[in-house]
Every structure is written in C-alpha cells, then in structure tokens.
N, C-alpha and C positions, 0 to 999 in steps of 0.2 A: 407335924410338918406342914408348912403352907403349900397349898396346891398351886401348880404352875398354871397361869392364865395364858391360853393360846393367843398369839397376836391376831389382831383384827385384819380381815382381808382388805385390800385396797378398794377405795370407793370408785365405782364406775362413774364416769363423767356424765352419763346420760340417764342412769337409773338410780333409784334410792336403794340402799342396802337392805337386807332382809330384816334387820332389827327395827326398821321404820324411820331411822334417821335420814335426813335429807342431805344428800351430797351436792356438789356443784352441778348445776344443770346447764347444758349447752343451749345457746340461743337458737331461735327458730332458723335464722339465716345460716348459722353454723351447721345445723343439722341438714339444712337444704343443700349447702355446699358439699357436705360429706356425701350425701346421696347422689349429687350430680357427679362427683368424681368417681363414685363406684359404678356409674353407668358408662361402660366403655363406648357405646354408640354415641353418647353425648360428647365425650372427649374427642372422638373421631370427627364428629360434626363441627365442633369448635375449632379443631386443628385445621380442617379443610377450609373453613370460612376465613380464618386468620391467614392461611397460606395464600388464598386468592386475593385478600386485601394487600398483602405484601407483594404478590406477583403483579397486580395491576397498578399499584401506586409507587412502589419502590423499584419495580422492574425497569421502567423506562429510564431511570437514573443510570442504569448500568448497560442497558441494551438500547443504544442510540440508533434510530432508524427514521428515515424521512417518509412520512405517510402522506405527503402533499404533492409530491412530484411523481407522476406515473412514468413508466418506461415500457414501451412496447417490446423492447428486446428482452425484457425479464418477465413476460407474462406466463402464467401457469407453469412456473418452474417447480419441480419436485423438491422435497426437503434435501438439503445438502449444504455445502460450505457457503457461508454468507447468509443463508436463509434456512434456519433450522426446521421451520415448518412450511417451507416453500413460499410461493407467491400466488396471488389471485389473478383474475383475468385482466386486471389493470396494471399488473406488475408490482403491486404493493406487497410488502412483507406480511405474511400471515401472523407471525408471532407478535409483531408490533401492533397489528390490528386487534389481536386478542387482548392485549394489554389495554389499548385505548377503548375498545368496546366494553371491557370489564369495568373500567373506571366509570363509564356512563351508567352501566347497569347498577353498580353498587351505589353510586351517588343518588340515582333516582330511587333505588330501593330504600336506602336509609333515610333520605329526606322525606319521601312520601310516607314512610312508616311513622316518622316523627310527627308529621302534620296530622296524619290520621289518628294516631294514638292520643295526641293532645286534645283534639276536638272531641274524639269519642269518650275519653275519660271525663272531661268536664261535662259533656252533654249527659252522659249516663249518671254521673254523680248528682247533678242538679235534678234530673228527672226522678231518681230514686229517693232523694232526700225530700223533695217538695211533695210528691205524691198527688193524689186527687186529680183535678182537671189539668194541672200543669203537666203531670206525668203522662196523662192520656194524650194531650196535644203533642208533646215532644216525641212520644213513641209512635204516634201516627205519622209524623214527619219522617221518622226512620223507616217505617213501613213503605211510604211512598217512594223514597229513594231506593229501597231494596227491590222495588218492582221495576225499576228502570234498568235495562241492559247496560251493564257497566262498560263493556268493550265497545258497544255501539256509540255511547257518548264520547268516549276517548277518541274513537275514529273520527267523529264529526269535528271535534275540537282540533285534532291534529291536521285534518284537511283544511279546515277553515282558517286557522290561525298559525299553522306551522308547528312542527314538533321541535321542542328544545328541552334541555334537561330541566330547567326550572318550570317550564310550562307543563311538561308531563308529570313532574313531581306534584305540582299543585292539583292537577285534575285527578290523578290517581289517589292522592291523599284526601281529596274531596269526596271520594267514595269509600275508601277503606276504613273510615271512622265508624261505619254503621254497626258492624259486628262488635267491636270493642265497646260501643255505647250500650248495646244490649247487655253484654256480659258485666260491665261495670255497674250498670243499673241493678242487675240481679244481686251483685255482691253488696251494693249499698243498701238494698232492701233488707238484707239479713243483718247488716252492721248497725243500722240506725236504731234498732231495738235493743242493742247491747247496753250493758250498764255503764261503760265508759262514755258512750255517747250521751246517755241520759245525764250523767254527772257533768259532762261538758255543757250541756244545755242549762242545767241548774246553776252552773258557775257563770252564766251570762254569755257564752260563746254564740256568736252569730252564725248564720248559715255559711258564709264564706270561710270563716275560721274552722267550722266543722268539716268542710270539704277539704281544705288545705292541710289541716293538722291531724285529723282523725280518720276520715273516710278514705281519701285517696291513698295515704300511706299504708292502710290495712288492705287495700285492694291492689297493692303493687304487684303481687304475684300474678294476678290475671292480666295486668297491663304488660308486664315484661314478656309473658308467654306470647301475647298477641303481637308484639313487636316483631318477633322472628317470623311468624306466619305472614305478616303484612309485607315484610321484606321479600319473602319468596314470591308472594302474589304479584308484587310490583315488578320484579325481575321477569317473571313469566309474561306479564302484560306488555312490557317493553319489547321483549323478544317476539311476541305475537305481532305487535304493530310493525316491527322491522321486517318480519317475515312476509307480511302482507303488503309491504312497500310503503308504509306510512310512518316509518320510524324517524329517527333523528336525521337531520340534513347535514350535508357536507359543511364544514370539515369534521363534524362529529361522526363517530362510528358506533354501531350497536351490533350485538351478537346476532339478532334476528335478521338483519340485512345481510350479514356475512353468510348466515346459513342459507338464506334464500338464493343468493348469488352462487353459492357453492353447489347447491342441488342442481342448478342448471347445467353444470359441467361434470356432475358425478358420473353420468353415463360415458364420459370420455376417459374415465379412470382417474380423475383428479380428486382422489379421496381426501387429501390433506385440506381441502377447502370446506369439508363438511364435518368429518369426525372430530377434530380437535375442538371446534366451536360448539358442536352438539354436546360433547363430553363436558365442557365447561358449564354450559347451562344446566345440565342434569346434576352435576356435582354441587354447584352452588345452591340450587333449589333444594336438593336432598339434604345438604348440610344444614340449611335453615330449618327444615322440617324436623330433622333429628334433634336439633338444638331446642326447638320449641317443645317437642314431646318430652325431652329430658327435663327441661325447666318446669313443665307442668307436673311431672312426677316428683320433682324435687321440692317444689314450693307448696304442693298440696299435701298436707299431713296425712290425708286419708289414703294416698297412693304410695306412701313410703314403705319400704320393706322393713319388717320388724327385725 
C-alpha cells in the first residue's frame, strides 16, 4: 500500500523552508515598512505630525479669524465662546495664531530640511567617491562650518537682513547640511568598494552616474532619517529666535514669539497664552524625533527585530 505523503507547510514570505528551497523573499523596503508599523511609537509620531499638518494648513479653512486687526476690548480673554483658547495681550485669537505660527514653523522646517539634505547628500557623495585630496578638502570645509556657532550666525542674519520664512529656511538649511554630509560620506565609503559599483565602473559609468544611480539610492536610508531630525532642529531654531525677539516679523506669526509674549503675562494667570503653544512645540519636535528613531531602526537591517 502506497504511503501517504504529508502536505508541505506553507512557505514563509521572509524565510526559506527547512528543506533548503527558496521561497518568495520580501524586498528591503517592504521589510522596513513592516518593522516601522510594528513600532507603535513610530505610528504615534507619524500620526501627531500629520495631525499638526492638517491642523495648521487645513484648520484655517474652517476656523476663520482675523489676525490683523487688534481689539483692546478683547485683550487677555480666557478660553470661552468665540475664542476656544482665549486671546493674547493684543486681543488676537490664540487658536488662530497657533495655526498661523504652525504654518510658518512647518514650512521653515520642511524647506530648510530639504535644502540641507540635498546639499549634504551631494557633498558627502562627491567627497566619499572622490577620496584623496578632494575628500580631505571637502571635509575640512565641513569642519570649519561645524566650528561656527549656528544660532549666532542665524541671529546676525535675522537682525541684519530681517527674518522671513524664505530667509530663515535658506540660512538654517545652509548649516544643517553638515551632519548629513558626514553621514552620507561614510555610507559612500563603504558602498564604493562593493561589487555593483565596480561593475558599474567597468561598464563605463561616470562619477555623476555612479552618484545618481548607485550611491545615493543605496544611501537613501541615512538621508531619510536625517530629514526628520533636521525638521525638528529647524523648528526649535525658529522657536528660539522668536523667543529671543528676533523671529518672524508682522504679519507673520511664530510660536517662539507667542511663547515669549505669553510668559510676560503668566504671573497674571493668563496660562492659555503659554501652555498651548509650548505643548505644540514639544509635540511636533518629539514627533519628528520619534519618527527619525523609528525610521533608523526600520531601514537599518542590523537594528531590526528578528
């Protein structure tokens, strides 16, 4: 009588079966996404950041308030009907100012991070691929810029030329490329000796093609992680400038200026001028940092949970 052959167990999408046969293997990005979703802190950070983007940019479409006409009769009103978060010392609605200030903070954060990561990625890739004297010169330039107090330069530029969203984005982005440049250079130094890069060289690929088609795509994990940290650093820098009194000028609003004005009246019991804006700054920066940590754990195969 013929023996019954037991059915084969289903193939795991991520591991080969015990018999040695190779089943379907998930891509690196798919594994990274799965690891990201499994990290509940990452999901919370992403949800908070998306919520603030919606609050700051879509909120004004539904919550119409005039932030340009002050009213002495409405100064320092507590939260209530018509003003869910009260008013400030000029009679301006705090909730509307939070939305307006959040727009400026996020715009500067995203724009400066994009500027910094583009410059840093290209600088680091060229430095790591060229090597030799070119690498030494480019890295010494990075060292010189890192020795300059970042906030000191931003303060000088803000006082001399005035603070605007574009101006602050350019000056902050002009300093936040330094760390990505070093990290991308280190990644390129390990990638340039790989077989696929040697094969591309043998096929006649020039340096520009090597950078665009082979090196930067494989260093994308490092680049994406640094974007989130750069956004958080830029938002903190803008809040610090505003708190010191050198932030965005009227009619723009920034969270740092709101916090500085609110602290002046905190001893009078006007808590609504301090705690909401302070909470917004903390939550956005924390969300960016949580997102960056989770992306680093998800994209680096050495940090993934087995």
